[in-house]
VEXDREN-2710 file (C-alpha; in Angstrom, 1 decimal):
% VEXDREN-2710
k/r/px/py/pz
1/UNK/0.0/0.0/0.0
2/UNK/2.8/2.4/0.9
3/UNK/4.5/1.7/-2.4
4/UNK/1.4/2.6/-4.4
5/UNK/1.1/5.8/-2.4
6/UNK/4.7/6.7/-3.2
7/UNK/4.3/5.9/-6.9
8/UNK/1.1/8.0/-7.2
9/UNK/2.8/10.9/-5.4
10/UNK/5.8/10.6/-7.8
11/UNK/3.5/10.6/-10.9
12/UNK/1.5/13.5/-9.5
13/UNK/4.7/15.5/-8.9
14/UNK/5.9/14.8/-12.4
15/UNK/2.6/15.7/-13.9
16/UNK/2.6/19.0/-12.0
17/UNK/6.1/19.8/-13.2
18/UNK/5.1/19.2/-16.8
19/UNK/2.1/21.4/-16.4
20/UNK/4.2/24.1/-14.9
21/UNK/6.5/24.1/-17.9
22/UNK/3.6/24.1/-20.4
23/UNK/1.6/26.9/-18.8
24/UNK/2.4/30.5/-19.6
25/UNK/4.1/32.1/-16.6
26/UNK/2.7/35.5/-17.4
27/UNK/-0.8/34.0/-17.6
28/UNK/-0.3/32.3/-14.3
29/UNK/1.0/35.5/-12.7
30/UNK/-2.0/37.4/-14.0
31/UNK/-4.3/34.8/-12.6
32/UNK/-2.5/35.0/-9.3
33/UNK/-3.0/38.8/-9.3
34/UNK/-6.7/38.4/-10.0
35/UNK/-7.1/35.9/-7.2
36/UNK/-5.2/38.2/-4.8
37/UNK/-7.5/41.1/-5.9
38/UNK/-10.5/39.0/-5.2
39/UNK/-9.2/37.9/-1.8
40/UNK/-8.4/41.5/-0.9
41/UNK/-11.8/42.7/-1.9
42/UNK/-13.3/40.0/0.3
43/UNK/-11.2/41.2/3.2
44/UNK/-12.3/44.8/2.5
45/UNK/-16.0/43.6/2.6
46/UNK/-15.3/41.9/5.9
47/UNK/-13.7/45.1/7.2
48/UNK/-16.8/47.2/6.1
49/UNK/-19.1/44.7/7.9
50/UNK/-16.9/44.9/11.0
51/UNK/-17.0/48.7/11.0
52/UNK/-20.8/48.5/10.6
53/UNK/-20.9/46.1/13.6
54/UNK/-18.6/48.4/15.6
55/UNK/-21.0/51.3/14.9
56/UNK/-23.9/49.2/16.0
57/UNK/-22.1/48.2/19.2
58/UNK/-21.3/51.9/19.9
59/UNK/-24.9/52.8/19.3
60/UNK/-26.1/50.1/21.7
61/UNK/-23.6/51.3/24.3
62/UNK/-25.1/54.8/24.0
63/UNK/-28.6/53.4/24.6
64/UNK/-27.3/51.6/27.7
65/UNK/-25.7/54.8/28.9
66/UNK/-29.0/56.7/28.5
67/UNK/-30.8/53.9/30.4
68/UNK/-28.2/54.1/33.2
69/UNK/-28.5/57.9/33.4
70/UNK/-32.3/57.6/33.6
71/UNK/-32.1/55.0/36.3
72/UNK/-29.7/57.2/38.3
73/UNK/-32.2/60.1/38.1
74/UNK/-35.1/57.8/39.1
75/UNK/-33.0/56.4/42.0
76/UNK/-32.3/59.9/43.2
77/UNK/-36.0/60.6/43.2
78/UNK/-36.8/57.4/45.1
79/UNK/-34.2/58.1/47.8
80/UNK/-35.4/61.7/48.1
81/UNK/-39.0/60.4/48.5
82/UNK/-37.7/57.7/50.8
83/UNK/-39.3/55.0/48.7
84/UNK/-36.9/52.1/49.0
85/UNK/-39.4/49.6/47.7
86/UNK/-39.3/51.4/44.3
87/UNK/-35.6/51.8/44.6
88/UNK/-35.0/48.0/44.9
89/UNK/-36.6/47.5/41.5
90/UNK/-34.5/50.3/40.0
91/UNK/-31.3/48.9/41.5
92/UNK/-32.1/45.5/40.0
93/UNK/-32.6/47.1/36.6
94/UNK/-29.4/49.1/37.1
95/UNK/-27.4/46.0/37.9
96/UNK/-28.7/44.3/34.7
97/UNK/-27.8/47.4/32.6
98/UNK/-24.3/47.6/34.1
99/UNK/-23.7/43.9/33.3
100/UNK/-25.0/44.4/29.8
101/UNK/-22.6/47.4/29.5
102/UNK/-19.6/45.4/30.7
103/UNK/-20.4/42.5/28.3
104/UNK/-20.8/45.0/25.5
105/UNK/-17.5/46.7/26.4
106/UNK/-15.7/43.4/26.3
107/UNK/-17.3/42.5/23.0
108/UNK/-16.4/45.9/21.6
109/UNK/-12.8/45.5/22.7
110/UNK/-12.5/42.1/21.1
111/UNK/-14.2/43.5/18.0
112/UNK/-11.8/46.4/17.9
113/UNK/-8.8/44.1/18.1
114/UNK/-10.2/41.9/15.3
115/UNK/-10.8/45.0/13.1
116/UNK/-7.3/46.3/13.8
117/UNK/-5.9/42.9/12.8
118/UNK/-8.0/42.8/9.7
119/UNK/-6.9/46.3/8.7
120/UNK/-3.3/45.3/9.2
121/UNK/-3.8/42.2/7.1
122/UNK/-5.5/44.3/4.3
123/UNK/-2.6/46.7/4.3
124/UNK/-0.1/43.8/4.1
125/UNK/-2.0/42.1/1.3
126/UNK/-2.4/45.4/-0.6
127/UNK/1.4/45.8/-0.4
128/UNK/1.9/42.2/-1.7
129/UNK/-0.6/42.8/-4.4
130/UNK/1.2/46.0/-5.5
131/UNK/4.5/44.1/-5.6
132/UNK/2.9/41.3/-7.6
133/UNK/1.4/43.7/-10.1
134/UNK/4.8/45.3/-10.6
135/UNK/6.4/41.9/-11.2
136/UNK/3.6/41.0/-13.5
137/UNK/4.1/44.2/-15.5
138/UNK/7.8/43.4/-15.8
139/UNK/7.3/39.8/-16.9
140/UNK/4.5/40.6/-19.3
141/UNK/6.4/43.5/-20.8
142/UNK/9.1/41.1/-21.9
143/UNK/6.8/38.4/-23.1
144/UNK/5.9/38.2/-26.8
145/UNK/2.3/39.3/-27.0
146/UNK/0.7/37.5/-29.9
147/UNK/-2.7/39.0/-29.2
148/UNK/-1.7/42.6/-29.6
149/UNK/1.5/42.4/-31.7
150/UNK/0.7/43.8/-35.1
151/UNK/2.6/41.0/-36.8
152/UNK/0.2/38.4/-35.4
153/UNK/-3.0/40.4/-35.2
154/UNK/-5.1/40.5/-38.3
155/UNK/-6.6/43.8/-39.1
156/UNK/-4.7/45.3/-36.2
157/UNK/-5.4/49.0/-35.8
158/UNK/-3.6/51.8/-33.9
159/UNK/-4.4/50.2/-30.5
160/UNK/-2.2/47.2/-31.3
161/UNK/0.9/49.3/-31.6
162/UNK/3.0/49.3/-28.5
163/UNK/4.7/52.5/-27.2
164/UNK/8.2/51.1/-27.6
165/UNK/7.5/50.5/-31.3
166/UNK/6.3/54.1/-31.7
167/UNK/9.5/55.4/-30.0
168/UNK/11.8/53.3/-32.2
169/UNK/9.9/54.3/-35.4
170/UNK/10.1/57.9/-34.4
171/UNK/13.9/57.7/-33.9
172/UNK/14.3/56.0/-37.3
173/UNK/12.2/58.7/-38.9
174/UNK/14.3/61.4/-37.3
175/UNK/17.5/59.7/-38.4
176/UNK/16.3/59.2/-41.9
177/UNK/15.3/62.9/-42.2
178/UNK/18.6/64.0/-40.7
179/UNK/20.6/62.1/-43.3
180/UNK/18.5/63.3/-46.2
END
């Protein structure tokens, strides 16, 4: 059984090596860039959702603060009126609100750390994507481009002419006119 596993791994590795040689490196690089862009956009969506959730948590905390302020005023009134029976009920509600506030604060703190980590990851991935795009430009710049090269494109118009070709042709025209 182990022999069959080893042979299948060896064949799979050889097959992958052959496929790597056959596939166009520029195309693979462009595909990798597209996948990185998709992953980055997904992370940005996650960050937008996390920011929305942070705003919701902050709003909820504001509501709890208003409730606690109201309870404080009502408790002051109860104590001024010497109505401890009413104060007990308010104290119970205050305890519940304070517990909710603490739980919300803990959740907000965890959420803030998660959002900071996500923002750092987005920045890092954006940096990697920029580097990958630069590499892709360099590689594809030196690849023969059969789809836009005027020699290979039938009915190629002005859009198929690369800037380098224009510059070279311009230098030749200047040289030809200077020698005439």
